[in-house]
PDB file of N, CA, C and O in Angstrom:
ATOM      1  N   MET A   1       0.719  -1.037   0.129  1.00  0.00           N
ATOM      2  CA  MET A   1       0.360   0.273  -0.110  1.00  0.00           C
ATOM      3  C   MET A   1       1.173   0.720   0.178  1.00  0.00           C
ATOM      4  O   MET A   1       2.111   0.440   0.924  1.00  0.00           O
ATOM      5  N   ALA A   2       0.599   2.365  -1.049  1.00  0.00           N
ATOM      6  CA  ALA A   2       1.244   3.677  -0.532  1.00  0.00           C
ATOM      7  C   ALA A   2       0.747   4.220  -0.267  1.00  0.00           C
ATOM      8  O   ALA A   2      -0.427   4.241  -0.638  1.00  0.00           O
ATOM      9  N   LEU A   3       1.240   5.065   0.563  1.00  0.00           N
ATOM     10  CA  LEU A   3       1.167   6.321   1.220  1.00  0.00           C
ATOM     11  C   LEU A   3       0.351   7.369   0.242  1.00  0.00           C
ATOM     12  O   LEU A   3       0.901   7.597  -0.835  1.00  0.00           O
ATOM     13  N   PHE A   4      -1.234   8.206   0.573  1.00  0.00           N
ATOM     14  CA  PHE A   4      -1.870   8.618  -0.604  1.00  0.00           C
ATOM     15  C   PHE A   4      -2.019   8.509  -1.534  1.00  0.00           C
ATOM     16  O   PHE A   4      -1.820   9.412  -2.347  1.00  0.00           O
ATOM     17  N   SER A   5      -2.391   7.478  -1.797  1.00  0.00           N
ATOM     18  CA  SER A   5      -2.638   6.938  -3.295  1.00  0.00           C
ATOM     19  C   SER A   5      -2.964   5.566  -3.087  1.00  0.00           C
ATOM     20  O   SER A   5      -2.572   4.778  -2.226  1.00  0.00           O
ATOM     21  N   PRO A   6      -4.204   5.356  -4.578  1.00  0.00           N
ATOM     22  CA  PRO A   6      -4.542   3.936  -4.813  1.00  0.00           C
ATOM     23  C   PRO A   6      -3.744   3.227  -5.931  1.00  0.00           C
ATOM     24  O   PRO A   6      -4.074   2.182  -6.491  1.00  0.00           O
ATOM     25  N   LYS A   7      -2.764   3.886  -6.135  1.00  0.00           N
ATOM     26  CA  LYS A   7      -1.393   2.752  -6.999  1.00  0.00           C
ATOM     27  C   LYS A   7      -0.866   2.207  -6.357  1.00  0.00           C
ATOM     28  O   LYS A   7      -0.403   2.522  -5.261  1.00  0.00           O
ATOM     29  N   PRO A   8      -0.809   0.851  -7.156  1.00  0.00           N
ATOM     30  CA  PRO A   8       0.417  -0.041  -6.875  1.00  0.00           C
ATOM     31  C   PRO A   8       1.708   0.343  -5.601  1.00  0.00           C
ATOM     32  O   PRO A   8       2.088   1.512  -5.537  1.00  0.00           O
ATOM     33  N   PHE A   9       1.902   0.009  -5.294  1.00  0.00           N
ATOM     34  CA  PHE A   9       3.079   0.452  -4.063  1.00  0.00           C
ATOM     35  C   PHE A   9       4.564  -0.389  -5.234  1.00  0.00           C
ATOM     36  O   PHE A   9       4.699  -1.538  -5.655  1.00  0.00           O
ATOM     37  N   LYS A  10       5.320   0.732  -5.374  1.00  0.00           N
ATOM     38  CA  LYS A  10       7.117   0.290  -5.527  1.00  0.00           C
ATOM     39  C   LYS A  10       7.726   1.041  -4.959  1.00  0.00           C
ATOM     40  O   LYS A  10       7.573   2.181  -4.520  1.00  0.00           O
ATOM     41  N   THR A  11       8.968  -0.185  -5.009  1.00  0.00           N
ATOM     42  CA  THR A  11      10.161   0.068  -3.985  1.00  0.00           C
ATOM     43  C   THR A  11      11.297   0.573  -4.864  1.00  0.00           C
ATOM     44  O   THR A  11      11.332   0.630  -6.093  1.00  0.00           O
ATOM     45  N   SER A  12      12.081   0.875  -4.105  1.00  0.00           N
ATOM     46  CA  SER A  12      13.430   1.530  -4.090  1.00  0.00           C
ATOM     47  C   SER A  12      14.404   1.876  -3.097  1.00  0.00           C
ATOM     48  O   SER A  12      14.028   2.158  -1.959  1.00  0.00           O
ATOM     49  N   GLY A  13      15.471   1.882  -3.373  1.00  0.00           N
ATOM     50  CA  GLY A  13      16.849   2.204  -2.453  1.00  0.00           C
ATOM     51  C   GLY A  13      16.172   2.869  -0.989  1.00  0.00           C
ATOM     52  O   GLY A  13      15.060   3.142  -0.537  1.00  0.00           O
ATOM     53  N   LEU A  14      17.042   2.908  -0.741  1.00  0.00           N
ATOM     54  CA  LEU A  14      16.757   3.681   0.723  1.00  0.00           C
ATOM     55  C   LEU A  14      17.653   4.847   0.275  1.00  0.00           C
ATOM     56  O   LEU A  14      18.811   4.444   0.174  1.00  0.00           O
ATOM     57  N   GLY A  15      17.571   5.701   0.075  1.00  0.00           N
ATOM     58  CA  GLY A  15      18.687   7.321  -0.286  1.00  0.00           C
ATOM     59  C   GLY A  15      18.571   8.023   0.582  1.00  0.00           C
ATOM     60  O   GLY A  15      18.044   7.447   1.534  1.00  0.00           O
ATOM     61  N   LEU A  16      18.805   9.046   0.768  1.00  0.00           N
ATOM     62  CA  LEU A  16      19.066  10.087   1.410  1.00  0.00           C
ATOM     63  C   LEU A  16      17.297  10.737   1.100  1.00  0.00           C
ATOM     64  O   LEU A  16      16.498  10.362   1.957  1.00  0.00           O
ATOM     65  N   HIS A  17      16.817  11.475   0.178  1.00  0.00           N
ATOM     66  CA  HIS A  17      15.990  11.225   0.560  1.00  0.00           C
ATOM     67  C   HIS A  17      14.620  10.964  -0.772  1.00  0.00           C
ATOM     68  O   HIS A  17      14.567  11.288  -1.959  1.00  0.00           O
ATOM     69  N   TRP A  18      14.074  10.552  -0.255  1.00  0.00           N
ATOM     70  CA  TRP A  18      12.728  10.108  -0.954  1.00  0.00           C
ATOM     71  C   TRP A  18      11.719  10.842  -1.990  1.00  0.00           C
ATOM     72  O   TRP A  18      11.201  11.940  -1.787  1.00  0.00           O
ATOM     73  N   ASP A  19      11.534  10.019  -3.158  1.00  0.00           N
ATOM     74  CA  ASP A  19      10.530  10.336  -4.008  1.00  0.00           C
ATOM     75  C   ASP A  19       9.117  10.954  -3.535  1.00  0.00           C
ATOM     76  O   ASP A  19       9.284  12.159  -3.729  1.00  0.00           O
ATOM     77  N   THR A  20       7.997  10.806  -3.092  1.00  0.00           N
ATOM     78  CA  THR A  20       6.660  11.112  -3.167  1.00  0.00           C
ATOM     79  C   THR A  20       5.912  11.274  -4.123  1.00  0.00           C
ATOM     80  O   THR A  20       6.440  11.039  -5.209  1.00  0.00           O
ATOM     81  N   GLU A  21       4.646  11.657  -4.147  1.00  0.00           N
ATOM     82  CA  GLU A  21       3.178  11.999  -5.243  1.00  0.00           C
ATOM     83  C   GLU A  21       3.276  13.130  -4.115  1.00  0.00           C
ATOM     84  O   GLU A  21       4.394  13.634  -4.229  1.00  0.00           O
ATOM     85  N   ASP A  22       2.884  13.465  -3.538  1.00  0.00           N
ATOM     86  CA  ASP A  22       2.508  15.153  -2.895  1.00  0.00           C
ATOM     87  C   ASP A  22       3.987  15.977  -2.849  1.00  0.00           C
ATOM     88  O   ASP A  22       4.986  15.406  -2.412  1.00  0.00           O
ATOM     89  N   PRO A  23       4.038  17.420  -3.358  1.00  0.00           N
ATOM     90  CA  PRO A  23       5.052  18.024  -3.659  1.00  0.00           C
ATOM     91  C   PRO A  23       5.015  18.251  -2.122  1.00  0.00           C
ATOM     92  O   PRO A  23       6.169  18.230  -1.694  1.00  0.00           O
ATOM     93  N   PHE A  24       4.104  18.460  -1.143  1.00  0.00           N
ATOM     94  CA  PHE A  24       3.664  19.227  -0.168  1.00  0.00           C
ATOM     95  C   PHE A  24       4.087  18.441   1.145  1.00  0.00           C
ATOM     96  O   PHE A  24       3.899  18.982   2.235  1.00  0.00           O
ATOM     97  N   PHE A  25       4.705  17.064   1.059  1.00  0.00           N
ATOM     98  CA  PHE A  25       4.994  15.746   1.562  1.00  0.00           C
ATOM     99  C   PHE A  25       6.855  15.546   0.940  1.00  0.00           C
ATOM    100  O   PHE A  25       7.408  15.386  -0.148  1.00  0.00           O
ATOM    101  N   PHE A  26       7.229  15.664   2.232  1.00  0.00           N
ATOM    102  CA  PHE A  26       8.994  15.698   2.720  1.00  0.00           C
ATOM    103  C   PHE A  26       9.252  14.148   3.771  1.00  0.00           C
ATOM    104  O   PHE A  26       9.078  13.958   4.975  1.00  0.00           O
ATOM    105  N   ALA A  27       9.790  13.134   2.522  1.00  0.00           N
ATOM    106  CA  ALA A  27      10.659  12.319   2.859  1.00  0.00           C
ATOM    107  C   ALA A  27      11.823  12.401   3.177  1.00  0.00           C
ATOM    108  O   ALA A  27      12.528  12.974   2.347  1.00  0.00           O
ATOM    109  N   SER A  28      12.511  11.898   4.441  1.00  0.00           N
ATOM    110  CA  SER A  28      14.029  11.908   4.223  1.00  0.00           C
ATOM    111  C   SER A  28      14.151  10.681   5.014  1.00  0.00           C
ATOM    112  O   SER A  28      13.338  10.196   5.801  1.00  0.00           O
ATOM    113  N   HIS A  29      16.010  10.013   4.456  1.00  0.00           N
ATOM    114  CA  HIS A  29      16.249   8.741   5.588  1.00  0.00           C
ATOM    115  C   HIS A  29      17.943   9.798   6.048  1.00  0.00           C
ATOM    116  O   HIS A  29      18.778  10.415   5.386  1.00  0.00           O
ATOM    117  N   HIS A  30      17.755   9.537   7.344  1.00  0.00           N
ATOM    118  CA  HIS A  30      18.896   9.666   7.709  1.00  0.00           C
ATOM    119  C   HIS A  30      19.625   8.488   8.639  1.00  0.00           C
ATOM    120  O   HIS A  30      18.983   8.008   9.573  1.00  0.00           O
ATOM    121  N   GLU A  31      21.155   7.979   8.325  1.00  0.00           N
ATOM    122  CA  GLU A  31      21.126   7.448   8.873  1.00  0.00           C
ATOM    123  C   GLU A  31      22.582   7.411   9.420  1.00  0.00           C
ATOM    124  O   GLU A  31      22.844   6.392   8.781  1.00  0.00           O
ATOM    125  N   ASP A  32      23.538   7.625   9.954  1.00  0.00           N
ATOM    126  CA  ASP A  32      24.484   7.853  10.731  1.00  0.00           C
ATOM    127  C   ASP A  32      24.656   7.113  12.308  1.00  0.00           C
ATOM    128  O   ASP A  32      23.719   6.639  12.951  1.00  0.00           O
ATOM    129  N   ASP A  33      26.102   7.148  12.739  1.00  0.00           N
ATOM    130  CA  ASP A  33      26.931   6.853  13.306  1.00  0.00           C
ATOM    131  C   ASP A  33      27.518   7.440  14.024  1.00  0.00           C
ATOM    132  O   ASP A  33      28.733   7.274  13.921  1.00  0.00           O
ATOM    133  N   TYR A  34      27.117   8.267  14.948  1.00  0.00           N
ATOM    134  CA  TYR A  34      27.332   8.994  15.430  1.00  0.00           C
ATOM    135  C   TYR A  34      28.362   9.010  16.844  1.00  0.00           C
ATOM    136  O   TYR A  34      27.994   8.724  17.984  1.00  0.00           O
ATOM    137  N   PRO A  35      29.590   9.380  16.470  1.00  0.00           N
ATOM    138  CA  PRO A  35      31.063   8.758  17.447  1.00  0.00           C
ATOM    139  C   PRO A  35      30.427   9.178  19.063  1.00  0.00           C
ATOM    140  O   PRO A  35      29.485   9.965  19.157  1.00  0.00           O
ATOM    141  N   LYS A  36      31.008   8.609  20.165  1.00  0.00           N
ATOM    142  CA  LYS A  36      30.762   9.390  21.383  1.00  0.00           C
ATOM    143  C   LYS A  36      31.089  10.774  21.208  1.00  0.00           C
ATOM    144  O   LYS A  36      31.823  10.979  20.241  1.00  0.00           O
ATOM    145  N   GLY A  37      30.727  11.857  21.920  1.00  0.00           N
ATOM    146  CA  GLY A  37      30.949  13.440  21.825  1.00  0.00           C
ATOM    147  C   GLY A  37      31.794  14.039  23.139  1.00  0.00           C
ATOM    148  O   GLY A  37      31.899  13.117  23.948  1.00  0.00           O
ATOM    149  N   ASN A  38      32.305  15.012  23.540  1.00  0.00           N
ATOM    150  CA  ASN A  38      32.869  15.435  24.575  1.00  0.00           C
ATOM    151  C   ASN A  38      31.450  16.429  25.413  1.00  0.00           C
ATOM    152  O   ASN A  38      30.258  16.543  25.129  1.00  0.00           O
ATOM    153  N   ARG A  39      32.162  16.907  26.331  1.00  0.00           N
ATOM    154  CA  ARG A  39      31.002  17.640  27.336  1.00  0.00           C
ATOM    155  C   ARG A  39      30.247  18.265  27.008  1.00  0.00           C
ATOM    156  O   ARG A  39      29.260  18.610  27.658  1.00  0.00           O
ATOM    157  N   GLN A  40      30.799  18.859  24.857  1.00  0.00           N
ATOM    158  CA  GLN A  40      29.644  19.965  24.222  1.00  0.00           C
ATOM    159  C   GLN A  40      28.783  19.147  23.551  1.00  0.00           C
ATOM    160  O   GLN A  40      27.721  19.560  23.085  1.00  0.00           O
ATOM    161  N   GLN A  41      29.219  17.835  23.453  1.00  0.00           N
ATOM    162  CA  GLN A  41      28.117  16.997  22.312  1.00  0.00           C
ATOM    163  C   GLN A  41      29.282  17.273  21.566  1.00  0.00           C
ATOM    164  O   GLN A  41      29.561  18.293  22.196  1.00  0.00           O
ATOM    165  N   ALA A  42      30.088  17.199  20.824  1.00  0.00           N
ATOM    166  CA  ALA A  42      31.129  17.824  19.615  1.00  0.00           C
ATOM    167  C   ALA A  42      31.632  16.064  19.515  1.00  0.00           C
ATOM    168  O   ALA A  42      31.792  15.221  20.398  1.00  0.00           O
ATOM    169  N   PRO A  43      31.740  16.023  18.407  1.00  0.00           N
ATOM    170  CA  PRO A  43      32.901  14.534  18.102  1.00  0.00           C
ATOM    171  C   PRO A  43      33.903  15.273  18.083  1.00  0.00           C
ATOM    172  O   PRO A  43      34.116  16.425  17.705  1.00  0.00           O
ATOM    173  N   PRO A  44      34.766  14.112  18.744  1.00  0.00           N
ATOM    174  CA  PRO A  44      36.560  14.419  17.962  1.00  0.00           C
ATOM    175  C   PRO A  44      36.641  15.170  16.754  1.00  0.00           C
ATOM    176  O   PRO A  44      36.167  15.098  15.620  1.00  0.00           O
ATOM    177  N   LEU A  45      37.563  16.067  17.521  1.00  0.00           N
ATOM    178  CA  LEU A  45      37.634  17.258  16.664  1.00  0.00           C
ATOM    179  C   LEU A  45      38.362  17.165  15.379  1.00  0.00           C
ATOM    180  O   LEU A  45      38.241  17.952  14.440  1.00  0.00           O
ATOM    181  N   PRO A  46      39.213  16.012  15.437  1.00  0.00           N
ATOM    182  CA  PRO A  46      40.517  15.447  14.310  1.00  0.00           C
ATOM    183  C   PRO A  46      39.076  15.141  13.025  1.00  0.00           C
ATOM    184  O   PRO A  46      38.890  15.526  11.871  1.00  0.00           O
ATOM    185  N   GLU A  47      38.638  14.649  13.566  1.00  0.00           N
ATOM    186  CA  GLU A  47      37.083  14.003  12.531  1.00  0.00           C
ATOM    187  C   GLU A  47      36.203  14.985  12.322  1.00  0.00           C
ATOM    188  O   GLU A  47      35.399  14.709  11.431  1.00  0.00           O
ATOM    189  N   ILE A  48      36.052  16.127  12.865  1.00  0.00           N
ATOM    190  CA  ILE A  48      35.439  17.397  11.846  1.00  0.00           C
ATOM    191  C   ILE A  48      36.155  18.548  11.350  1.00  0.00           C
ATOM    192  O   ILE A  48      35.725  19.682  11.134  1.00  0.00           O
ATOM    193  N   THR A  49      37.869  17.851  11.132  1.00  0.00           N
ATOM    194  CA  THR A  49      38.745  19.104  11.074  1.00  0.00           C
ATOM    195  C   THR A  49      38.498  18.975   9.246  1.00  0.00           C
ATOM    196  O   THR A  49      38.903  18.062   8.526  1.00  0.00           O
ATOM    197  N   GLY A  50      37.824  20.023   8.892  1.00  0.00           N
ATOM    198  CA  GLY A  50      38.059  20.495   7.621  1.00  0.00           C
ATOM    199  C   GLY A  50      36.758  19.498   6.314  1.00  0.00           C
ATOM    200  O   GLY A  50      36.733  18.866   5.259  1.00  0.00           O
ATOM    201  N   ARG A  51      35.667  20.156   7.728  1.00  0.00           N
ATOM    202  CA  ARG A  51      34.431  19.665   7.025  1.00  0.00           C
ATOM    203  C   ARG A  51      33.630  20.838   7.079  1.00  0.00           C
ATOM    204  O   ARG A  51      33.804  21.625   8.009  1.00  0.00           O
ATOM    205  N   ASN A  52      32.774  21.058   6.205  1.00  0.00           N
ATOM    206  CA  ASN A  52      31.994  22.203   6.070  1.00  0.00           C
ATOM    207  C   ASN A  52      30.709  22.642   6.910  1.00  0.00           C
ATOM    208  O   ASN A  52      29.515  22.797   6.655  1.00  0.00           O
ATOM    209  N   LEU A  53      31.565  22.775   8.086  1.00  0.00           N
ATOM    210  CA  LEU A  53      30.445  23.065   9.009  1.00  0.00           C
ATOM    211  C   LEU A  53      28.948  23.917   8.886  1.00  0.00           C
ATOM    212  O   LEU A  53      28.698  24.990   8.337  1.00  0.00           O
ATOM    213  N   GLY A  54      28.342  23.256   9.407  1.00  0.00           N
ATOM    214  CA  GLY A  54      27.483  23.802   9.184  1.00  0.00           C
ATOM    215  C   GLY A  54      26.150  24.077   7.864  1.00  0.00           C
ATOM    216  O   GLY A  54      25.095  24.711   7.846  1.00  0.00           O
ATOM    217  N   ARG A  55      26.952  23.156   6.791  1.00  0.00           N
ATOM    218  CA  ARG A  55      26.099  22.785   5.888  1.00  0.00           C
ATOM    219  C   ARG A  55      27.153  21.315   5.265  1.00  0.00           C
ATOM    220  O   ARG A  55      27.595  21.375   4.118  1.00  0.00           O
ATOM    221  N   ASP A  56      27.442  20.126   6.122  1.00  0.00           N
ATOM    222  CA  ASP A  56      27.749  19.626   6.018  1.00  0.00           C
ATOM    223  C   ASP A  56      26.949  17.892   6.040  1.00  0.00           C
ATOM    224  O   ASP A  56      26.444  17.295   6.990  1.00  0.00           O
ATOM    225  N   TYR A  57      27.143  17.381   4.277  1.00  0.00           N
ATOM    226  CA  TYR A  57      25.970  16.278   3.897  1.00  0.00           C
ATOM    227  C   TYR A  57      26.978  15.172   3.837  1.00  0.00           C
ATOM    228  O   TYR A  57      26.658  14.016   4.111  1.00  0.00           O
ATOM    229  N   GLU A  58      27.832  15.410   3.588  1.00  0.00           N
ATOM    230  CA  GLU A  58      28.904  14.226   2.828  1.00  0.00           C
ATOM    231  C   GLU A  58      29.187  13.179   4.167  1.00  0.00           C
ATOM    232  O   GLU A  58      29.706  13.420   5.258  1.00  0.00           O
ATOM    233  N   LYS A  59      28.624  11.936   3.606  1.00  0.00           N
ATOM    234  CA  LYS A  59      28.809  11.415   5.052  1.00  0.00           C
ATOM    235  C   LYS A  59      30.398  10.512   5.016  1.00  0.00           C
ATOM    236  O   LYS A  59      30.592   9.506   4.334  1.00  0.00           O
ATOM    237  N   ARG A  60      31.368  11.138   5.885  1.00  0.00           N
ATOM    238  CA  ARG A  60      32.791  10.341   6.266  1.00  0.00           C
ATOM    239  C   ARG A  60      32.955  10.259   7.785  1.00  0.00           C
ATOM    240  O   ARG A  60      32.557  11.109   8.582  1.00  0.00           O
ATOM    241  N   VAL A  61      33.461   9.359   8.019  1.00  0.00           N
ATOM    242  CA  VAL A  61      33.796   7.841   8.998  1.00  0.00           C
ATOM    243  C   VAL A  61      32.604   7.987   9.124  1.00  0.00           C
ATOM    244  O   VAL A  61      32.605   9.213   9.229  1.00  0.00           O
ATOM    245  N   GLY A  62      31.426   7.668   9.209  1.00  0.00           N
ATOM    246  CA  GLY A  62      29.865   7.046   9.843  1.00  0.00           C
ATOM    247  C   GLY A  62      29.002   8.127   9.437  1.00  0.00           C
ATOM    248  O   GLY A  62      28.044   7.547   8.925  1.00  0.00           O
ATOM    249  N   TYR A  63      28.759   9.593   9.363  1.00  0.00           N
ATOM    250  CA  TYR A  63      27.912  10.361   9.863  1.00  0.00           C
ATOM    251  C   TYR A  63      28.646  11.915   9.181  1.00  0.00           C
ATOM    252  O   TYR A  63      29.779  12.324   8.924  1.00  0.00           O
ATOM    253  N   ARG A  64      27.468  12.344   9.107  1.00  0.00           N
ATOM    254  CA  ARG A  64      27.288  13.656   8.673  1.00  0.00           C
ATOM    255  C   ARG A  64      27.244  14.859  10.114  1.00  0.00           C
ATOM    256  O   ARG A  64      26.986  14.517  11.268  1.00  0.00           O
ATOM    257  N   MET A  65      27.565  16.285   9.667  1.00  0.00           N
ATOM    258  CA  MET A  65      27.334  17.108  10.434  1.00  0.00           C
ATOM    259  C   MET A  65      25.837  17.887  10.777  1.00  0.00           C
ATOM    260  O   MET A  65      25.287  18.359  11.772  1.00  0.00           O
ATOM    261  N   TYR A  66      25.423  17.656   8.794  1.00  0.00           N
ATOM    262  CA  TYR A  66      24.636  18.318   8.549  1.00  0.00           C
ATOM    263  C   TYR A  66      24.610  20.409   8.551  1.00  0.00           C
ATOM    264  O   TYR A  66      25.149  21.298   7.892  1.00  0.00           O
ATOM    265  N   HIS A  67      23.397  20.298  10.006  1.00  0.00           N
ATOM    266  CA  HIS A  67      23.835  21.831   9.864  1.00  0.00           C
ATOM    267  C   HIS A  67      24.406  22.395  10.857  1.00  0.00           C
ATOM    268  O   HIS A  67      24.619  23.607  10.907  1.00  0.00           O
ATOM    269  N   GLY A  68      24.881  21.124  12.239  1.00  0.00           N
ATOM    270  CA  GLY A  68      25.067  20.968  13.357  1.00  0.00           C
ATOM    271  C   GLY A  68      26.533  22.550  12.672  1.00  0.00           C
ATOM    272  O   GLY A  68      26.750  22.910  11.515  1.00  0.00           O
ATOM    273  N   LYS A  69      27.230  23.093  14.092  1.00  0.00           N
ATOM    274  CA  LYS A  69      28.875  23.103  13.469  1.00  0.00           C
ATOM    275  C   LYS A  69      29.180  22.983  15.214  1.00  0.00           C
ATOM    276  O   LYS A  69      30.239  23.280  15.765  1.00  0.00           O
ATOM    277  N   VAL A  70      28.246  22.595  15.708  1.00  0.00           N
ATOM    278  CA  VAL A  70      29.431  21.762  17.236  1.00  0.00           C
ATOM    279  C   VAL A  70      28.728  20.354  17.729  1.00  0.00           C
ATOM    280  O   VAL A  70      29.446  19.720  18.503  1.00  0.00           O
ATOM    281  N   VAL A  71      27.774  19.899  17.501  1.00  0.00           N
ATOM    282  CA  VAL A  71      26.661  18.993  18.226  1.00  0.00           C
ATOM    283  C   VAL A  71      26.218  19.083  16.691  1.00  0.00           C
ATOM    284  O   VAL A  71      25.838  20.090  16.095  1.00  0.00           O
ATOM    285  N   PRO A  72      26.424  17.182  15.972  1.00  0.00           N
ATOM    286  CA  PRO A  72      25.897  17.037  14.322  1.00  0.00           C
ATOM    287  C   PRO A  72      24.700  17.095  14.648  1.00  0.00           C
ATOM    288  O   PRO A  72      24.282  16.795  15.766  1.00  0.00           O
ATOM    289  N   GLY A  73      23.988  17.503  13.670  1.00  0.00           N
ATOM    290  CA  GLY A  73      22.402  16.803  13.512  1.00  0.00           C
ATOM    291  C   GLY A  73      22.495  18.128  12.913  1.00  0.00           C
ATOM    292  O   GLY A  73      23.310  18.706  12.194  1.00  0.00           O
ATOM    293  N   PHE A  74      20.371  18.662  13.947  1.00  0.00           N
ATOM    294  CA  PHE A  74      19.917  19.768  13.018  1.00  0.00           C
ATOM    295  C   PHE A  74      19.106  20.753  14.583  1.00  0.00           C
ATOM    296  O   PHE A  74      18.007  20.721  15.136  1.00  0.00           O
ATOM    297  N   PRO A  75      20.508  21.600  14.801  1.00  0.00           N
ATOM    298  CA  PRO A  75      19.632  22.593  15.208  1.00  0.00           C
ATOM    299  C   PRO A  75      18.905  23.519  15.016  1.00  0.00           C
ATOM    300  O   PRO A  75      19.231  23.944  13.907  1.00  0.00           O
ATOM    301  N   MET A  76      18.091  24.126  15.410  1.00  0.00           N
ATOM    302  CA  MET A  76      17.202  25.400  15.003  1.00  0.00           C
ATOM    303  C   MET A  76      17.544  25.469  13.114  1.00  0.00           C
ATOM    304  O   MET A  76      18.597  25.810  12.576  1.00  0.00           O
ATOM    305  N   HIS A  77      16.884  25.239  12.777  1.00  0.00           N
ATOM    306  CA  HIS A  77      16.657  25.523  11.297  1.00  0.00           C
ATOM    307  C   HIS A  77      15.614  25.639  10.408  1.00  0.00           C
ATOM    308  O   HIS A  77      14.578  25.474  11.052  1.00  0.00           O
ATOM    309  N   ALA A  78      15.295  25.905   8.877  1.00  0.00           N
ATOM    310  CA  ALA A  78      14.317  25.574   8.556  1.00  0.00           C
ATOM    311  C   ALA A  78      12.985  24.936   9.173  1.00  0.00           C
ATOM    312  O   ALA A  78      12.059  25.482   9.773  1.00  0.00           O
ATOM    313  N   HIS A  79      13.215  23.486   8.795  1.00  0.00           N
ATOM    314  CA  HIS A  79      12.418  22.268   9.187  1.00  0.00           C
ATOM    315  C   HIS A  79      11.950  22.988  10.684  1.00  0.00           C
ATOM    316  O   HIS A  79      10.722  23.080  10.657  1.00  0.00           O
ATOM    317  N   TRP A  80      12.502  23.535  11.992  1.00  0.00           N
ATOM    318  CA  TRP A  80      12.526  23.254  12.799  1.00  0.00           C
ATOM    319  C   TRP A  80      10.904  23.380  13.134  1.00  0.00           C
ATOM    320  O   TRP A  80      10.185  24.239  12.623  1.00  0.00           O
ATOM    321  N   GLY A  81      10.422  22.311  14.142  1.00  0.00           N
ATOM    322  CA  GLY A  81       9.176  22.464  14.711  1.00  0.00           C
ATOM    323  C   GLY A  81       7.880  21.241  13.810  1.00  0.00           C
ATOM    324  O   GLY A  81       6.780  20.916  14.255  1.00  0.00           O
ATOM    325  N   TYR A  82       8.429  20.861  12.666  1.00  0.00           N
ATOM    326  CA  TYR A  82       7.524  20.134  11.742  1.00  0.00           C
ATOM    327  C   TYR A  82       7.737  18.811  12.160  1.00  0.00           C
ATOM    328  O   TYR A  82       8.732  18.557  12.838  1.00  0.00           O
ATOM    329  N   GLU A  83       6.903  17.893  11.834  1.00  0.00           N
ATOM    330  CA  GLU A  83       6.351  16.828  12.624  1.00  0.00           C
ATOM    331  C   GLU A  83       7.180  15.973  12.035  1.00  0.00           C
ATOM    332  O   GLU A  83       7.279  15.954  10.808  1.00  0.00           O
ATOM    333  N   THR A  84       7.834  15.211  12.771  1.00  0.00           N
ATOM    334  CA  THR A  84       9.184  13.794  12.703  1.00  0.00           C
ATOM    335  C   THR A  84       8.882  12.614  12.506  1.00  0.00           C
ATOM    336  O   THR A  84       8.055  12.371  13.385  1.00  0.00           O
ATOM    337  N   VAL A  85       8.981  12.013  12.103  1.00  0.00           N
ATOM    338  CA  VAL A  85       8.606  10.359  12.796  1.00  0.00           C
ATOM    339  C   VAL A  85      10.074  10.111  12.519  1.00  0.00           C
ATOM    340  O   VAL A  85      10.767  10.614  11.635  1.00  0.00           O
ATOM    341  N   THR A  86      10.447   9.131  13.563  1.00  0.00           N
ATOM    342  CA  THR A  86      12.073   8.767  13.690  1.00  0.00           C
ATOM    343  C   THR A  86      11.675   6.890  13.625  1.00  0.00           C
ATOM    344  O   THR A  86      10.634   6.350  13.999  1.00  0.00           O
ATOM    345  N   LEU A  87      12.308   6.557  13.316  1.00  0.00           N
ATOM    346  CA  LEU A  87      11.949   4.508  13.096  1.00  0.00           C
ATOM    347  C   LEU A  87      13.209   4.310  14.280  1.00  0.00           C
ATOM    348  O   LEU A  87      14.219   5.010  14.353  1.00  0.00           O
ATOM    349  N   PRO A  88      12.904   3.335  15.036  1.00  0.00           N
ATOM    350  CA  PRO A  88      14.533   2.460  14.980  1.00  0.00           C
ATOM    351  C   PRO A  88      15.069   1.779  14.349  1.00  0.00           C
ATOM    352  O   PRO A  88      16.197   1.402  14.667  1.00  0.00           O
TER     353      PRO A  88
END
């Protein structure tokens, strides 16, 4: 069963962004293996040296920093406050 569609279900690989039929529905898959953080929750400095902090979408050493400059992930940004579904 496909979301929001009576059409047959189609499968595809799990990439970072997923195609949807509704232009107002955004689906994304994030899979990152974050290292243990320091007292500021930051990863080891050698691992983030040379990254484009604040706009890091390249998966290096198992994770991306995304919009974070100290803590990896999503600090307040454009979709902050949107409904988010997280699956283990």
